[in-house]
C-alpha positions in Angstrom: -10.2 39.7 10.8 -6.9 39.8 8.8 -5.1 38.5 11.8 -7.5 35.5 12.1 -7.1 34.8 8.4 -3.4 34.7 8.8 -3.6 32.2 11.7 -5.8 29.9 9.6 -3.4 30.0 6.7 -0.4 29.3 8.9 -2.3 26.4 10.6 -3.2 24.9 7.3 0.4 25.1 6.1 1.7 23.5 9.3 -0.8 20.7 9.0 0.2 20.1 5.4 3.9 19.9 6.4 3.1 17.4 9.2 1.1 15.3 6.8 3.9 15.5 4.2 6.5 14.3 6.7 4.2 11.6 8.1 3.7 10.2 4.5 7.5 10.1 3.9 8.5 8.3 7.2 7.8 5.0 8.9 4.3 4.8 10.5 5.8 3.5 13.7 6.1 6.7 15.7 9.0 5.3 17.8 11.1 4.1 14.9 14.2 6.2 14.3 14.9 7.6 10.8 18.1 6.4 9.2 20.2 8.3 6.7 23.4 8.0 4.8 26.7 9.3 6.2 29.9 10.1 4.4 30.1 8.6 0.9 27.3 7.2 -1.3 28.1 5.1 -4.3 25.1 4.6 -6.6 25.4 2.1 -9.4 22.7 1.8 -12.1 22.4 -1.4 -14.2 20.0 -2.5 -16.9 19.9 0.6 -19.1 22.2 2.2 -21.6 25.6 3.0 -20.0 25.4 6.6 -20.9 21.9 6.9 -19.3 23.1 4.9 -16.3 26.0 7.4 -15.8 23.6 10.3 -16.1 21.3 8.9 -13.4 24.3 8.1 -11.1 25.5 11.7 -11.6 22.0 13.1 -10.7 21.9 11.0 -7.5 25.4 12.3 -6.7 24.3 15.9 -7.3 21.4 15.6 -4.8 23.6 13.8 -2.3 26.1 16.6 -2.5 23.3 19.0 -1.7 23.0 17.1 1.6 26.8 17.3 2.3 27.3 13.6 1.3 30.2 12.6 -0.9 29.2 11.2 -4.3 30.8 8.2 -5.8 34.5 8.0 -6.4 36.1 5.8 -9.0 36.2 2.2 -7.9 33.9 2.8 -4.8 32.0 -0.1 -3.3 28.3 0.1 -4.4 26.0 1.2 -1.6 22.9 2.1 -3.8 22.1 -0.5 -6.4 19.5 0.6 -9.0 18.3 -2.2 -11.2 16.1 -1.6 -14.3 14.6 -4.8 -15.6 11.5 -5.8 -17.6 11.0 -8.8 -15.3 11.2 -7.0 -12.0 9.2 -9.8 -10.2 11.9 -12.4 -11.1 14.7 -10.1 -10.1 13.0 -9.4 -6.7 12.5 -13.1 -6.1 16.2 -13.9 -7.0 17.4 -11.2 -4.6 15.3 -12.5 -1.7 16.5 -16.0 -2.3 20.1 -15.1 -2.6 20.3 -12.6 0.3 17.5 -13.5 2.7 19.4 -12.7 5.9 20.9 -9.4 4.7 17.7 -8.1 3.1 15.5 -8.9 6.1 17.6 -6.9 8.5 15.1 -4.0 8.4 12.2 -6.3 9.0 10.6 -9.4 7.4 7.5 -7.3 6.6 9.4 -4.8 4.5 11.2 -7.6 2.6 7.9 -9.4 1.9 6.4 -6.1 0.6 9.4 -5.7 -1.7 9.1 -9.2 -3.1 5.3 -8.9 -3.6 5.1 -5.3 -4.8 3.5 -4.5 -8.2 4.6 -0.9 -8.2 6.7 0.5 -11.0 9.5 1.2 -8.5 10.2 -0.8 -5.3 13.0 -0.6 -2.8 14.5 -2.3 0.2 17.1 -1.0 2.7 19.7 -2.5 4.9 20.4 -0.4 8.0 23.2 -0.5 10.6 21.5 0.6 13.9 24.9 1.7 15.3 26.3 3.3 12.1 27.2 6.6 13.7 29.1 4.9 16.5 28.6 2.5 19.4 25.1 1.9 20.7 25.8 3.2 24.2 22.7 4.5 25.9 23.2 8.2 26.6 22.1 9.7 29.9 18.9 11.2 28.5 15.2 10.1 28.2 14.9 12.1 24.9 17.3 10.1 22.8 17.9 6.5 21.8 21.1 4.4 22.0 20.8 3.5 18.3 22.1 5.9 15.6 20.9 4.1 12.4 22.7 4.5 9.1 21.9 3.0 5.7 24.5 0.4 4.6 22.8 -0.6 1.4 19.7 0.4 -0.7 18.4 -1.7 -3.6 15.9 0.1 -5.9 14.2 -2.1 -8.5 12.6 -0.4 -11.5 10.1 -2.3 -13.6 11.0 -1.4 -17.2 7.6 -2.3 -18.5 5.9 0.3 -16.3 8.0 3.4 -17.0 7.2 4.0 -20.6 7.1 7.7 -21.6 9.0 8.9 -18.5 12.1 11.0 -19.1 15.4 9.9 -17.7 15.5 13.1 -15.6 12.2 12.4 -14.0 13.1 8.8 -13.2 16.5 9.9 -11.8 14.9 12.4 -9.4 12.4 9.7 -8.2 15.1 7.1 -7.7 17.3 9.6 -6.0 14.6 10.6 -3.5 13.8 7.0 -2.8 17.5 6.0 -2.3 18.3 9.0 0.0 15.1 9.1 2.1 13.8 5.5 2.1 10.1 6.4 2.4 7.7 3.6 3.4 6.4 1.7 0.4 2.8 1.4 -0.9 1.7 4.9 0.3 -0.8 7.4 -1.1 1.7 10.1 -2.0 1.0 13.8 -1.8 0.9 15.7 -5.1 3.6 18.0 -3.7 6.2 15.3 -4.0 8.0 13.5 -6.8 6.7 10.3 -5.2 3.3 11.0 -6.8 4.8 10.6 -10.2 3.1 7.3 -10.9 -0.3 8.5 -9.6 -0.4 11.6 -11.8 0.4 15.2 -11.2 -2.2 18.0 -11.4 -2.1 20.8 -13.9 0.5 19.1 -16.0 3.4 20.0 -13.6 6.7 18.4 -14.6 7.9 15.3 -12.8 10.9 16.5 -10.8 12.1 16.8 -7.2 9.8 19.4 -5.7 10.6 22.1 -3.2 8.8 20.0 -0.5 11.0 17.0 -1.4 14.2 19.1 -1.2 13.1 20.7 2.1 12.3 17.3 3.5 15.7 15.9 2.6 17.4 18.9 4.2 15.3 18.4 7.3 16.0 14.7 7.5 19.8 15.2 7.2 19.8 18.1 9.7 17.8 16.2 12.4 19.4 14.6 15.5 20.9 11.3 14.8 20.0 9.9 18.2 16.5 11.4 18.6 13.3 9.4 18.9 11.3 9.0 15.7 8.6 11.4 16.7 11.2 14.0 17.7 13.0 13.6 14.4 9.7 14.1 12.5 9.0 17.3 14.4 12.5 18.5 13.7 12.0 17.9 10.0 8.8 19.9 10.0 10.5 22.8 11.8 13.4 22.7 9.3 11.0 22.7 6.4 9.3 25.8 7.8 12.6 27.6 8.4 14.5 26.4 5.3 17.2 24.8 7.5 20.1 23.0 5.8 22.1 20.1 7.1 25.4 20.8 8.8 28.7 19.8 7.3 
């Protein structure tokens, strides 16, 4: 009986990890998972400069955990975080000014960004050949593309974040900017992404162990793998506590 109980517990944990990874990645099973490579340069605008610097520093700390290089003085912004009380107007202006660039990852994603009523919305710009040329390798288990984020825009509606600490919002924005989870999801309570849906038992709003494990797994997965293979790799990494390679 004890052995059977152990098997049930392990199976439930594995299912929970699969569900967690599925909720944080694109629903198209064949789509590859992009990531940042090298340096990231977050810039926060729309809040007090000291608070903006603190948020940028927090994003940099989490990026360093993934063996990315945080911003250097004078770097070209790759993550733009905008906090504004009229987020709808800002989103509309961005779509009008940068329609070609911002629809690179799909018209549907851009439309959802423009129409979203969520407290935080985001849109990515990905280079499908960011890790090098898109030469098809001699394998049926990999893809020619090796997608890398070029730009991420995160738009925060200042009217909907009242009462949140800067630390909590910084962790939320950092996860969004580094992982690019699909928008408009029902987020698990084991993630910072559930922040605007409530957290049970009064738990603090911060990057969770699941979130950190997911990020480590994402940045340790094969850059040329199929989406389904990458997801499986992330689940395995979360089980083993695997960390991304330098």
